[in-house]
Backbone as a ProteinNet text record, in pm:
[ID]
protein_1_A
[PRIMARY]
MAHDALGTENAAAHQHADVPRGCKQHHGTHEKVHLTVAGISHLTLLVPAILLLFITFVIAILSYFPFGPFTWERFLVWIEFAYLIRFQLIGALLLAVVLPASYFLFPTIFIGLFDALGFRSFVFVVAASLQLAWTVMITSRLVLVYGPDRFPSIRTL
[TERTIARY]
827.9	750.5	816.7	872.6	933.1	1057.7	1138.2	1269.6	1239.1	1129.2	1123.3	1096.4	1042.6	1030.2	1120.8	1246	1390.7	1445.5	1422.7	1511.6	1620.1	1655.8	1781.6	1886.9	1926.4	2004.7	2069.1	2000.8	2064.5	2052.8	2192.6	2221.3	2243.4	2270.5	2326.7	2184.3	2080.8	1977.5	1919	1956.4	1940.6	2004.6	2148.5	2229.3	2178.5	2159.4	2094.8	1958.3	1876.1	1737.7	1770.7	1896.6	1914.8	1987.8	2034.2	2129.1	2028.1	2082.8	2052.1	2055	1923.8	1934.2	2040.4	2143	2248.7	2392.4	2384.8	2513.8	2567.8	2673.8	2750.6	2666.7	2536.3	2507.9	2401.9	2367.6	2305.9	2423.3	2524.6	2645.8	2678.7	2674.1	2729.7	2625.1	2477.4	2397.1	2441	2448.9	2463.6	2587.2	2692.7	2831.1	2785.7	2693.9	2680.2	2577.4	2510.2	2424.6	2531.4	2629.9	2743.5	2785.7	2845.7	2917.3	2825.9	2679.5	2591.6	2595.1	2583.3	2606.5	2723.4	2842.7	2977.2	2957.6	2903.8	2929.9	2818.5	2708.6	2610.7	2667.1	2738.4	2780.9	2906.1	2972.2	3061.1	3044	2964.4	2920.1	2990.8	3122.4	3228.2	3256.7	3257.6	3329.2	3222.8	3105.5	2985.7	3013.8	3036.6	3044.9	3170.6	3307.3	3406	3366.5	3298.5	3265.6	3161.7	3056	2949.7	3031.7	3117.9	3222.9	3287.2	3381.6	3444.5	3365.1	3252.9	3150.4	3122	3063.5	3031.8	3139.3	3276.6	3384.5	3408.4	3411.8	3436.2	3317.6	3189.3	3079.5	3082.5	3177.2	3175.6	3288.4	3387.2	3510	3459.1	3353.8	3320.8	3217.2	3155.4	3053.5	3173.1	3232.3	3366.7	3405.1	3486.1	3548.1	3464.6	3350.2	3253.5	3133	3122.9	3031.6	3106.4	3047.5	3152.6	3081.4	3136.4	3091.4	3170.5	3274.2	3354.4	3440.8	3477.4	3564.9	3458.7	3527.1	3436.3	3414.2	3295.9	3295.5	3164.5	3171.9	3040.9	2905.5	2907.1	2776.3	2712.5	2825.4	2772.6	2720.7	2794.5	2762.2	2641.2	2581.3	2443.4	2372.7	2386.9	2303.7	2256.8	2386.1	2330.1	2243.4	2279.5	2151.1	2037.8	2013.3	1871.2	1823.4	1890.2	1844	1786.4	1899.9	1846.8	1746.6	1711.2	1564.2	1459.1	1464.9	1365.9	1321.1	1435.5	1373.5	1380.8	1353.3	1379.4	1286.4	1163.1	1077.4	1118.8	1158.9	1226.3	1326.3	1422.6	1538.5	1465.4	1382.6	1337.8	1260	1196.3	1152.6	1237.8	1343.6	1432.6	1509.5	1546.5	1599.9	1543.7	1387.8	1307.2	1312.8	1315.2	1345.8	1433.2	1553	1699.6	1731.9	1713.7	1811.2	1715.1	1580.9	1531.1	1445.9	1387.2	1259	1380.8	1469.3	1569.8	1642.8	1677.9	1723.2	1647	1492.6	1415.7	1381.2	1345.9	1318.9	1402	1539.7	1631.4	1628.1	1611.8	1625.7	1468.9	1349.6	1240.2	1163.7	1178.2	1105.3	941.2	912.3	774.7	687.2	742.6	673.8	631.8	695.2	705.3	643.1	598.4	515.7	387.6	361.5	195.8	238.1	167.1	181.1	284.7	390.2	513.6	612.4	603	721.4	763.8	675.5	738.2	783.1	692.5	724	572.8	486.4	349.8	377.7	285.6	291.8	213.1	107	39.2	110.9	166.8	256	396.4	415.3	542.1	511.3	376.1	345	288.7	257	204	357.9	452	594.6	631.3	644.4	731.1	636.2	514.7	418.4	456	429.5	441.6	588.9	648.9	816.6	846.5	785.4	783.7	703.1	588.9	503.8	595	641.5	736.7	862.5	931.8	1059.4	1003.7	887.5	814.5	825.6	740.8	714.1	828	923.5	1081.7	1147.8	1131.2	1193.4	1142.3	988.5	921	905.9	860.7	886	1043.8	1137.7	1276.2	1289	1231.2	1235.9	1178.3	1058.6	985.6	1054.6	1108.6	1187.9	1300.4	1378.1	1473	1425.9	1334.2	1283.1	1210.6	1112.4	1028.3	1111.2	1186.3	1214.8	1325.9	1412.4	1469.6	1381.2	1247.1	1149.8	1142.7	1107.2	1086.5	1204.3	1328.7	1431	1531.9	1570.6	1657.6	1803.6	1857	1999.3	2019.4	1922.6	1938.7	1955.6	1937.7	1967.9	2102.4	2202.4	2339.3	2382.2	2274	2323.7	2293.3
-4187.9	-4132.9	-4191.6	-4312.1	-4339.1	-4316.7	-4242.8	-4195.9	-4022.5	-3985.4	-3838.3	-3859.6	-3963	-3973.3	-4000.1	-4046	-4076.3	-3948.6	-3824.2	-3711.7	-3711.7	-3595.7	-3578.4	-3592.4	-3532.3	-3555.6	-3675.8	-3771.3	-3918.5	-4003.2	-3976.4	-4068.5	-4200	-4247.2	-4370.7	-4485	-4392.8	-4479.4	-4519.7	-4405.8	-4434.7	-4546.1	-4564	-4690.7	-4801.8	-4816.8	-4930.4	-4967.5	-4879.5	-4937.7	-4988.9	-4931.9	-4973.5	-5102.4	-5183.1	-5315.3	-5419.6	-5492.8	-5592.8	-5705.2	-5819.5	-5894.8	-6027.8	-6024.1	-6120.9	-6055.4	-5945.4	-5893.6	-5932.1	-5900	-5934.9	-5955.2	-5852.4	-5863.2	-6006.1	-6068.2	-6171.1	-6286.2	-6276.5	-6364.6	-6379.9	-6255.2	-6247.1	-6333.9	-6343.2	-6428.4	-6558.1	-6590.9	-6742.2	-6784.2	-6699.2	-6756.9	-6785.4	-6674.5	-6710.5	-6863.4	-6877.2	-7013.1	-7137.7	-7099.1	-7198.1	-7214.2	-7127.7	-7117.4	-7163.8	-7169.9	-7232.6	-7384.7	-7411.6	-7568.2	-7616.4	-7570.1	-7628.5	-7616.5	-7544.4	-7526.4	-7674.5	-7698.4	-7796.3	-7898.9	-7921.1	-8079.3	-8095.3	-8029.8	-8073.5	-8087.5	-8216	-8223.1	-8289.7	-8321.1	-8367	-8224.2	-8124	-8000.6	-7971.6	-8021.1	-7933.4	-7966.3	-8095.8	-8115.6	-8031.7	-8030.6	-7965.6	-7801.4	-7765.4	-7652.3	-7603.3	-7659.2	-7675.4	-7678.9	-7782.6	-7819.3	-7666.3	-7623.4	-7490.9	-7370.8	-7360.8	-7245.6	-7232.1	-7344.5	-7409	-7390.3	-7442.7	-7374.6	-7250.4	-7147.5	-7006.1	-6986.6	-6977.4	-6948	-6971.6	-7115.6	-7119.1	-7043.6	-7026.2	-6951.2	-6786.6	-6733.4	-6598.8	-6590.4	-6699.2	-6690.3	-6706.4	-6767.5	-6795.4	-6646.5	-6583.6	-6460.8	-6349.6	-6340.1	-6195.1	-6211.3	-6356.2	-6342.1	-6394.6	-6313.9	-6331.1	-6451.6	-6567.4	-6681.9	-6689	-6652.8	-6676.4	-6827.3	-6843.7	-6984.7	-7083.6	-7210.1	-7341.2	-7386	-7404.1	-7478.7	-7582.6	-7683.7	-7793	-7727.5	-7635.9	-7579.2	-7474.4	-7415.7	-7328.3	-7397.6	-7513.8	-7604.4	-7659.7	-7695.4	-7734.6	-7659.9	-7539.5	-7436.8	-7395	-7403.8	-7416.1	-7512.8	-7669.1	-7787.4	-7745.1	-7673.2	-7667	-7544.5	-7447.4	-7329.8	-7394.1	-7482.7	-7540.8	-7624.8	-7680.9	-7766.4	-7661.3	-7559.7	-7479.6	-7386.3	-7402.5	-7353.7	-7440.6	-7570	-7684.7	-7664.7	-7620.7	-7621.2	-7506.7	-7398.5	-7277	-7326.8	-7397	-7474.5	-7559.6	-7593.7	-7743.4	-7627.1	-7523.9	-7442	-7374.8	-7296.4	-7259.8	-7350.7	-7460.3	-7541.9	-7614.5	-7632.6	-7640.9	-7554.9	-7415.9	-7295.5	-7287	-7285.3	-7230.3	-7388.4	-7507	-7617.1	-7730.2	-7752.7	-7893.8	-7826.2	-7719	-7677.5	-7655.6	-7550.9	-7559.2	-7675.8	-7784.9	-7898.5	-7965	-7994.9	-8081.7	-8034.5	-7877.2	-7853.7	-7914.9	-7944.5	-7971.8	-8130	-8188.4	-8339.8	-8396.2	-8382.7	-8415.1	-8327.2	-8291.7	-8176	-8190.4	-8326.1	-8368.7	-8313.6	-8303.9	-8259.7	-8090	-8022	-7890.9	-7844.4	-7930.9	-7880.5	-7847.7	-7732.5	-7696.9	-7558	-7570	-7485.3	-7429	-7498.1	-7460.4	-7422.7	-7448.3	-7416.3	-7281.7	-7161.1	-7048.9	-6981.5	-7052.3	-7004.7	-6905.9	-6933.8	-6812.8	-6712.9	-6610.9	-6511.9	-6548.5	-6626.7	-6659	-6757.5	-6873.8	-6949.8	-6890	-6804.8	-6713.1	-6657.6	-6554.2	-6504.6	-6624.3	-6718.6	-6805	-6839.9	-6912.1	-6957.5	-6814	-6721.4	-6568.1	-6551	-6567	-6530	-6611.4	-6773.8	-6880.6	-6901.7	-6823.4	-6840.2	-6719.3	-6587.7	-6479.9	-6511.1	-6604.5	-6604.2	-6704.7	-6808.1	-6916.6	-6825	-6758.8	-6706.6	-6599.6	-6529.8	-6428.1	-6510.6	-6600.8	-6711.8	-6772.1	-6812	-6828.8	-6709.8	-6597.1	-6500.1	-6441	-6411.3	-6388.6	-6493	-6633.5	-6692.3	-6761.3	-6750.7	-6706.4	-6610.9	-6499.3	-6405.7	-6388.4	-6447.8	-6491.5	-6574.2	-6670.5	-6762.7	-6683.5	-6604.3	-6528.2	-6391.7	-6348.2	-6245.1	-6330.2	-6439.3	-6466.7	-6613.1	-6676.2	-6812.2	-6802.3	-6709.8	-6692.6	-6685.7	-6646.1	-6661.2	-6785.2	-6874.9	-7009.9	-7106.6	-7046.8	-7167	-7038.2	-7026.9	-6928.4	-6946.2	-7038.4	-7102.9	-7018.2	-7006.3	-6946.6	-6792.3	-6739.7	-6597.8	-6563	-6632.9	-6610.9	-6585.8	-6637.9	-6612.5	-6498
-17924.3	-17828.5	-17734.7	-17697.3	-17590.8	-17601.5	-17725.6	-17724.3	-17663.5	-17690.5	-17628.4	-17454.3	-17379.2	-17274.4	-17191.7	-17235.5	-17188.2	-17175.5	-17230.1	-17235.2	-17327.6	-17334.6	-17463.7	-17352.2	-17226.9	-17188.8	-17116.9	-17129.1	-17080.8	-17239.3	-17256.1	-17368.4	-17363.8	-17202.9	-17198.7	-17194.9	-17153.9	-17138.6	-17297.7	-17394.6	-17536.8	-17599.6	-17565.2	-17598.4	-17531.2	-17404.9	-17376.1	-17419.8	-17434.8	-17528.9	-17679.5	-17714.2	-17855	-17867.6	-17756.8	-17761.1	-17830.7	-17930.7	-17991.7	-17870.2	-17948.3	-17850.6	-17798.7	-17928.8	-17944.9	-17903.9	-17820.7	-17762.2	-17644.3	-17602.3	-17471	-17391.6	-17348.8	-17203.4	-17190.5	-17282.9	-17275.5	-17265.5	-17307.8	-17289.5	-17142	-17066.3	-16937.5	-16829.2	-16916	-16815.4	-16816.5	-16967.1	-17006.3	-16930.4	-16913.8	-16836.2	-16670.9	-16590.8	-16492.8	-16455.1	-16587	-16569.5	-16567.5	-16670.1	-16662.8	-16539.9	-16470.7	-16308.1	-16207.4	-16206.8	-16150.5	-16147.5	-16263.6	-16312.7	-16267.9	-16286.2	-16266.5	-16109.1	-16027.7	-15871.4	-15808	-15900.1	-15854	-15921.7	-16006.5	-16054.3	-16001.1	-15947.9	-15848	-15697.2	-15655	-15550.8	-15462.3	-15511.1	-15421.2	-15327.9	-15387.5	-15307.4	-15223.8	-15243	-15155.5	-15014.3	-14951.8	-14816.8	-14766.6	-14814.3	-14763.4	-14766.2	-14860.2	-14850.2	-14730.8	-14688.8	-14593.4	-14450.4	-14460.2	-14342.4	-14291.7	-14411.1	-14370.4	-14356	-14402.4	-14380.8	-14251.9	-14161.5	-14047	-13963.9	-13983.2	-13874.5	-13910	-14003.4	-13983.8	-13916.7	-13899.2	-13840.1	-13678.2	-13634.3	-13508.6	-13468.2	-13527	-13505.4	-13484.7	-13577.9	-13554	-13435.3	-13402.5	-13297.1	-13135.8	-13160.9	-13042.7	-13000.9	-13152.5	-13150.8	-13093.4	-13132.3	-13111.6	-12980	-12947.5	-12873.8	-12713	-12600.3	-12494.6	-12437	-12410.6	-12364.4	-12230.3	-12195.4	-12110.8	-12096.3	-11983.1	-11977.1	-11994.6	-12020.5	-12024.3	-11895.7	-11826.3	-11724.7	-11731.4	-11660	-11707.5	-11635.5	-11561.5	-11496.7	-11611.6	-11679.7	-11790.5	-11885.5	-11947	-12029.4	-12026.4	-11876.2	-11868.5	-11868	-11842.4	-11849.2	-11980.9	-12053.1	-12208	-12301.9	-12207.6	-12256.8	-12207.2	-12079.3	-12040.7	-12133.5	-12175.3	-12228.2	-12383.7	-12415	-12565.3	-12557.3	-12428	-12409.4	-12405.9	-12343.2	-12352.3	-12483.9	-12579.1	-12684	-12810.6	-12768.3	-12868.9	-13005	-12952.8	-13068.5	-13169.9	-13111.3	-13165.3	-13271.9	-13221.8	-13302.2	-13427.3	-13365.7	-13498.9	-13578.7	-13562.8	-13680.9	-13733.5	-13698.1	-13747.4	-13824.6	-13753.4	-13865.6	-13991.4	-13960.2	-14066.9	-14158.6	-14109.1	-14222.3	-14307.9	-14216.3	-14285.5	-14344.8	-14334.9	-14385.4	-14452.9	-14367.2	-14428.1	-14567	-14536.1	-14670.9	-14785.2	-14785.4	-14899.7	-14957	-14858.5	-14918.8	-14983.1	-14930.3	-14981.8	-15095.3	-15149.3	-15268.7	-15370.6	-15342.9	-15465.8	-15436.9	-15324.1	-15284.5	-15329.6	-15314.7	-15331.6	-15407.2	-15535	-15618.2	-15663	-15641.7	-15658.1	-15568.8	-15431.8	-15314.4	-15367.4	-15419.6	-15435.8	-15532.4	-15664.1	-15770.2	-15742.6	-15764.5	-15722.8	-15633.2	-15531.1	-15440.1	-15377.2	-15369.3	-15287.6	-15398.7	-15517.5	-15622.7	-15632.2	-15608.6	-15625	-15726.6	-15831.4	-15960.8	-16031.2	-15972.8	-15993.2	-15927.1	-15931.9	-15788.3	-15706	-15721.1	-15573.6	-15479.6	-15572.5	-15483.6	-15428.5	-15506.5	-15426.4	-15303.6	-15317.4	-15210.4	-15099.1	-15150.5	-15014.2	-14951.2	-15025.7	-14969.4	-14882.8	-14933.7	-14858.5	-14747.5	-14767.2	-14626.3	-14519.9	-14543.7	-14454.9	-14393.9	-14452.4	-14423.1	-14318.3	-14335.6	-14267.8	-14140.5	-14137.8	-14019.6	-13938.6	-13986.6	-13906.8	-13817.5	-13927	-13900.4	-13754.1	-13757.9	-13678.6	-13531.8	-13565.3	-13453.1	-13342	-13443.6	-13366	-13316.3	-13380.8	-13301.3	-13177.7	-13179.7	-13077.2	-12984.1	-12992.2	-12878.3	-12782.8	-12893.3	-12856.4	-12739.5	-12811	-12697.5	-12574.7	-12561.6	-12448.3	-12362	-12414.4	-12334.5	-12270	-12353.2	-12321.7	-12180	-12192.1	-12070.8	-11964.9	-11996.3	-11869.6	-11859.9	-11928.9	-11851.8	-11705.5	-11721.9	-11596.4	-11455.3	-11501.3	-11351.5	-11295.4	-11403.4	-11380.1	-11335	-11442.3	-11454.6	-11400	-11280.2	-11258.8	-11279	-11333.8	-11344.8	-11519.5	-11585.4	-11722.3	-11720.6	-11588	-11584.2	-11592	-11600.1	-11606.3	-11756	-11847.5	-11998	-12054.2
[MASK]
+++++++++++++++++++++++++++++++++++++++++++++++++++++++++++++++++++++++++++++++++++++++++++++++++++++++++++++++++++++++++++++++++++++++++++++++++++++++++++++

């Protein structure tokens, strides 16, 4: 009956359905697991890789974002803006760096509700992350739009 539901013109689907369990498709997944384990086990390469990624990110920002020439006045304006969005920066850092790193550094904290292994815990983690991300984005936008009314120096950003 399942053979009839696929249709006679789709022979590739029939061949895929008849693949035995011990064939090369399973072996490809096994190789990916070995590559992941090899990447995690070479922790000495992790720090240089993160530094190179950060340097590449900084170069991309400097290349594509129009900062203009460096002046101390402009630098102090950026410091003032960073102070105004300090809570948004903390929330973004928490969401993007601290929680994923803590999941691997302190796994006993995340057993149960935050492990995202079951459907309910996965939905909870996704919903909490989405709400925090939207809070960071909306409040940052509010500071960008209405901040110059109270802090005229950030109008130049």
